[in-house]
C-alpha positions, 0 to 999 in steps of 0.5 A: 638919559646919561649922567655926568659928574661935575667934580670941583675944588673952589677956594673962593666960590667962583669955581663952584658957581661955574660947576653949577652953571655947567650942570644947568647946561647939561640939564637943559640938554636933557641929561642928568648932572651931579655936582660934588666937591672933590673933598666929598669923593674919597674912593675910586668907587665913588666915580663909577656909574657916570657917562661923563666927567668934568673936573674943575679947579681954579688956577693957583700960582699958575698951577692946579691946587694940591687938592686937585693933584691928590684927587687925580690919583683917585681918578686914575684908579677909577680907570675911566678910559674912553669916558667922556671928559672936560675941564674948567676953572676960574682965574684972575691972573693966569689960567693954567690949571684946566689945561693941565687937568685936561692933558692929564685926562686925555693923555694919561687917563685916555679919556675921550675929551670934549672938542672944546678943550679946557674951559677957562673963565676970568673971575670978573667975567663969571659975574656977567650973563656972558659968563653964565651962558659960556658955562651953560654952553660948555655943559651942553657941549659935553652933554651932546657928546654923551648923547641921550 
């Protein structure tokens, strides 16, 4: 069984909901998922011993939050080259944050990113069954890329 870390920042609770639904998708596919707020991860050593990493952040003023920017310095120190990755986030007006995080993970950290790209979900869709299923499918996709 492989293990994925889903690390997120959530201002209103929507991104946290997405993180938990994505974790369900990973578990449905037969792998382990650990969900943590980025504020609980203090050192690069806290990022070791996972096979996959999904980072989540809402879009705030057309960008990722300052907390996520700071967290990415910790991720960089963890040296996650060739590890499997994905990104997600919620938004109400624009959804730029997940794509920016995805690009950083792929091009700067040299991670093996999911073929689905960055996953973005508008806040009002998250509250529907369609939104729940979309999150679970993203989790399943990353889980399948990790293998068993």
